N, C-alpha and C positions, 0 to 999 in steps of 0.2 A: 568663416565660421562653419563648422560641420552641421549638416542637416540631421535633426533627430527624428527618429520614427518611434511612435508610441504604440505599445501593445498592452492589452489587458489579459492577465492570467487569472482565471477564476479557479481557485484551488480549494476543493472541499475535502476535509478530513473527517474522521469519525467523531471528533470532539469539537471542531470549529471549522469555519470556512473563512476564506479571505478573497478579496478582490485586490489584485496587485497591479501596479503600473510598471511595465518594463520599458525602459528608454534606451534605444540603441543609436549611438552617434557615428557608427561606422568602425569604431575601434574599441569602445568600452560600453558595458551594459550596466545600467543603474536600475535598482529595484526599489519601489516605494509602495508601502501598504496603504491603500486608500480606505479600506473598510474591512473590519473583522466582526464576526458574529458567531454565536454559539451554535453547536449542532450536537445531536445525541439522540438516543432512542426514546420513544414515547410509549409508555405502557398503556394498552387498551384491551380490556377483557382478556387478560392473561397472555397477551402477545405483545411483542416489541416491533414498533414501526419507525420509519423515518418520516419526519414532517417536511415533505418536499415542497409544499406550498410556502412554508416559512423560508426555506432555502431560496426559492425563486424570488420571493419578496426581497430578501436581503441582497441577492444578486442585482436586482434592479436598483436597490438603494446604492450599491457600489457603482453602477453605471451613472447614476445621477450625481454622485460625488465627483466622478471624472468630468462630466459635462459642466458641473458647477465651478470647477477649478481650472479647467484647461480649455483653450480655444482650438488647439491643434486637432486635426482629424485623427482618428484611430486607424492604424495600419492593420489591426486584427484583434480578434477576441477568441480565446480558447478555454475549454473547461477540462479539468482532470479531477478524478475522484478515486476513492477506494474501489476495490474490485468486488466481484461476485453478485452484488445486489442489483435489482432490476425493477422496472415498472411495467405494468400492462395497460395498454390503451385499447379502447373500443374502435369500431370502424369509423367513427367521426373524429378520432384522435383525442378523445377525452380519457382522462385518467380513471382507471378502474381500481378504486381503493388506494389506501396508503401502502407504499412499498414496505415489505418486511425488512427488519434489521437482521443482519447475518447471525447475530447471537440468539435469535429467537429459537426456542426449543422444538419447533415443529420438525426440525431435521433429525431429532434423536432417532437412532435406529435406521435411518434411511440408507446409509452406506451399506449396512449389512443386508438390507432388503434388495438393494441393487445387485449385490454380489450373488444373491440367490438366482437372479435372472441372467446376469452376464458376469462371467468370471472377472475378478479384479484385474488380472493381467491383460485381458482383452480391452477393458476400458482404458487402461494405461497405454496400450499399444496404439490406440487411435489418438488419444488426447495428450499424452506425455505429461499429465498434470498431477501434482501432489494431491493425495486423498485427504480431504478435510470435509467434515460434515456441513460446513458453511457454504460449500460450492453451489453455484446456481443449479447444477444438475440435480442435487438432492433437495434443494428448495422446491424445484418443479415436481420432482417425484413425490414429495409430500403432498403437494396440491393435487396431483393425479390420484393418489391413494385415498384422499379424503373427498374426492370428487368436488373440488372447489369450483363453484360456478364461474369464477372469473376465467378459468381456462377455456371454457366454451365461448365466453363472451369476447375474449381477447382477439384483437385483429393484429396487434403489433407488440412485441416485447422489445423494450429498450433498456440497455444497461444504464446505470445512473448518469454518467456524463452525456450519453446519447440523448437522454430525456431532456436535459437542459439545452443541448445543441438544437434539439427539435423545437423547444419553446422559443429559442432565439431566432431560428431560421424558417421553421415549418418543414424541414427535411428530416425524414425518418431513415436513419442508417446507423450501423454500429461500427465502431472503430476497432481495428484488429487487436491492438494490445489489450483493450478491456474485454473483448470477446474471449481472448485466450485464457482469462482467469476463470471462465465459467465451467470448465471441464465438459463443454459441449462443442469444442472447437477442434477440428482435425489439424494438428500442428504441422503435419507434413504437407497436406494439401492446401492449407490456408483457407479453409471453408468450414461451415457448420458440419458437425458429425451427425448427419440426419439419421443414418441407419441405427446409430446408438440410441438416439431418442425414441425412435419408433419401437425398438425392441423393449424399451422400458415403459411404453405406453404413454409417452409424453408428446403432446401435439408439436408439430413443426411448422404449421401454416403461418404462425405469427413471427417467425424469425426474419429480421430485416436484411437488406443487402449489406455487405461488408465493405469498408473502405480502409486503406492503409493510413498510418499516421502521417500528418502533413497534408491531408486532403482539405481543399477549400470547399466547405459544405454549402456556402451561399451567403448572401448578405443578411444582415439583421432585418427582420420584418419591418415594413414601413410604419405600422401602427405602434410597434415597440420603440422605434426611433423617436417618434413623436412623444411617447410617454416619458422617455428618459432624457430627452433633450438632445439627441444626436442630430447634427445638422447635415452630415454627409453619409452615404452608404459605407458600411463597415463589413469586411469579409469575416465570416466565422470559420475558424480553422480547427479541425480535429488534431490536437497535438498527440503525444503519447497519452491517450485519455486515461489509461491506468496510471495513477500517480507515481508508482515505482518506475514505469517505463520512462516517464518524463524526468524523474530524478536521476536515473542512470544516464540518460542522454546528456545531462549537465555536469557529469563528473570529470574534472580536468585530470589528464594523465592516465585515464583508465586504459590499460593495455593487457596483453595476454598474461602478464605476470602479476596482475593486481586482482584482488577480490574487492567487490563493493559491498557496503553495508548501509542500507537505507534504514535509519534508526528512528523509530517513533513508537506509537502504540504497538505496532507490529515491527519486527525486525526482519528485513528481507536481505539475505546474504547470498551472493552468488558471483558469477562471472558472465561476461559477454562472449558469446560464441557464434560462429557463422551458421551452424545448423543444429537442430535439436539432437540431443543424445537420448535415445530411447532403448534401454536394455534392462536386463534383470537386475543389474547393480543399482541403477537409478531407481527402479521400482522398489527394490528392497530397502533402500534408504529413504524412500518417499520424498524424493526431490521433484522439482517441477521445471518444465520447459514452457516459458511464457514468451509471447511475441514481444520483440523489441523494436526500436526505431532503426531506420537505415538497413532493413532486411536482416536484422540480427535476431538471435534467440537469447533470452535471459535464463540460463540454468541456475536455479537458486533453491533455497529452502525458506519457506515461510515460517517464521518463528514468532512465538508470543514475545513481544519486546517489553516496552515500558508499561504495559498493561498492568502487570502485577503491582508496580509501584504506584501507578495512577489510581488504581482501585483501593490500594491500602491508604493512600492519602485521603481519598473520599471517605473511607470508613472512619479514619481518625477525625475528619471534619464532623461527621455525624455524631461522634462521641464528644465533640466540643473542643477539639484540638486543631486549630487552623494553622498547621505548619506550612512554612514556605519551603520551596525546593532547596534553597540554600541551607535552611535549618535542618532539613532531613539529611542532606549530604554531610553536614557537619556532625550530626549525631552518629552517622554510620562510621565516621573515622575513628570514633572512640570504641566501637564494638569489636569484639574478638574476631580475628580473621578465620574464615573457613569453619566456623562453629557448626553451621547448618547449611545444607545445600538442597536445592530442589530442581527438578526438571521443569523449566518454565512452560513447557508444552504439555504437561500432564492435563488430562481432561478435568482434573479437580479445579483447575484455574480458569476454565472457559468462561464462567459467569457466576461465581459464588456470591452469596448475599453479603459475606464478610470475608474479604481477601486475607487479612492477617490471620484470622481463625483458620482459613483453609490452608495457609502455609504452615501453621503450627500442627494441624492435623496430618498433613503430608509428612512432616518430620517425625511425628509419633509413629506413623505407619511404617516408615523406613528406618526405625530404631536410631534416630538421631536426637540430640538435645533440641528442644524447642527454642526458637529465637526469643530471648526474653527482652522485651522493650522495643521501642520504635527503631532505634539505631540498628539493633540486631536484625530486624526484619528487612530494613533497607539494605544493609550489607549483604544479607543472604540473597536478595534479589539481584544485586549488582554482580556479585561474584558468580552466581549461577548463570546469569546471562553471558558473562565473559567466557565461562567454561563451555557453554553451549556453542559459542562462536568458534572456539578451538575445535570442537568436534566437527562442526560444519566445514571448516576450512580444510581439515584433513581429508574428509570425504570428497570435497571438491577436487583436491589434488589427485586422489585416486580415480575419480570418474573421468577427469579430463586429461590426465597424464601431464599436467602443467605443474611447474613449481611456482607457487604463489608467494611472492616475496614481500608483499605489502597489502595492507587493508586500508581502503579509502572509505571513510564514514561521512555520510551526508544526512541531512534532516535534523530535526529538533534534538535528537539524542546525541548529536555531535557536540552539543554544548555541555553535556554531562562529563566534566573532566575526569572524575573518578572512574566512571565506566570506560572512558577511552583509554585511560592508563591501565586499568585492569585488563582490557582487551589486548593491549600490546603485551602485557606481562603473561597472560594466559596463553596467547597464541604464539608468543616469542617471535613477533614480527613488528616492524615499525607500523604505526598508524598515522595516517594523514587525515585530518578532518576538514570539512567544509567543501562547498558552501552549505550553510544551514538551510537556505531557501532553494535547494536544488530542484525540488519539484516545480516550483513556479518558474525558475530559470529555464528548465527543460521545456516547459510549456511555451515560454516566449521564444526559445531557440527554434522549436519546430515551426512556430508561426513565422519567424523571420526567414527560415528556409523556404517555406511554402510561398512566401511573397517576394522571394528574390533578394532579400536584404542580406542573406548569408549564403556562401557558396556550398558549404557542406558541414557535417557534424563536427569534423575536426577543427574547422575554423571557429565554430561556436564554442567548443570546449576551450580552445586557446583564449578566446575573448573572455570567457568566464574566469579562467585562471588569472588573467591580467586585470580583472575588475574586482575580484574578491579575495580576501586573505585566507590562508590556510594555516593550521597548526599541526605540529609534529609531536608525536609521543614515541619515545624509544623504549623498547622492552627492557625490563630489569630481570636479569637471570636469577631465578630463585627456585630452589628445590621444593619450596612450599606449594607453588602452583602446580608442579608436576605431581606431587602427592595428592593435592586436591583433585586434579584431573582423573587420577586413578579412582578415587572415591566417586566422582561424578559419573564416570563411565559405568560403574557398577549400578548406580541409580538408574541410568538409562536402560541397562540390561534388565533390571528388576521391573521397570515399567513396561518394557516390551513383553 
């Protein structure tokens, strides 16, 4: 009988968190959800924050679920989260306030202010990162501008997964892939871009040491072991702590001719490359070079993904219509194709109070018919996303010189069959979907590599392919999608 090794992946997303058990028997990987909990912004005095103490409490609940159900010792624990957000600690290691949510409006105008001090191309030359006002760099710049007292009090800045790793082990460090989302990371040198921060008047004394993905940070603190019922020491391992880094690590068959698409609230579409590409073309298209696992770079575009649909669904709930996802997709099938299109990444959709109203307003502004009814709004969102993927994949081919023959979709959005088919049709490429739980699987994969249970990334991807099913979507050749892409491209030009 094969010996099974157990790993816990703590996967925190913008709307929910999970503690998952990954079981590796030497040839197959099994994943079991132990505990799921809600996450989301908390509005306080006009600002949006993360409730990290709530998240920490739920993480400990997940650990107790494991110890209550299983006698086997854990081979490892790792945390991955969304990017850009951070916590500040004082000299005693105590939290200074609730971390801000990336959609908080305090970063309005901060990119433009930064460009007045350092030209845009110089920031990009050092960091290679896509310009978004949510980036850590502009969050800190806003604090510096308002003379936020937390900056002077802070002894350590920890990105979100680093905070939970610290609470697990007592070790303060930042993992490379999550640091690379900050726009404060020198992607070529693999270290903090200190000169950039100094020129913007942002303190640097609180930046922690950096570690690569797959680093064993230390064992779970003894007092925490007692609290959650762990009987033996457990190593805590930094996976690809940025959730997309872990997701990409787990994609079976990812090669030089495949594009990946991590689909959820955000859509992250790109390719895995050996070195960053930093040139005027990448800058002009506002693509990003983020740190990957196994000494790779993820050249990608951060896109607003299912956010438009999620927020529309929330608005309809507020209005008394509690649609299920299946009901919304069914309604979209009856809606007129290509009636209305939007750029999902328009600033109009960053954080509106009423998403369907924002979509209708965008259509009025761009001289299109407004989507009439729930199904029309859903179809507008799905078709627009698929067309944005088409634009991204064509730019990726131009930037890399590669012919990208296939799109591999992972994450929750891979279960949205209409969107997957639309993506194949719009991009005129086969789409392969799965695994849905790529982020958690990549987290477990990195832990298994760090502890010697797997020899390399390739072996891990092969094991995932053999353990989880995938679905295939073939493109349907239609002139309607080509005509729609022509309209969509004009919308992008109009927005620019």
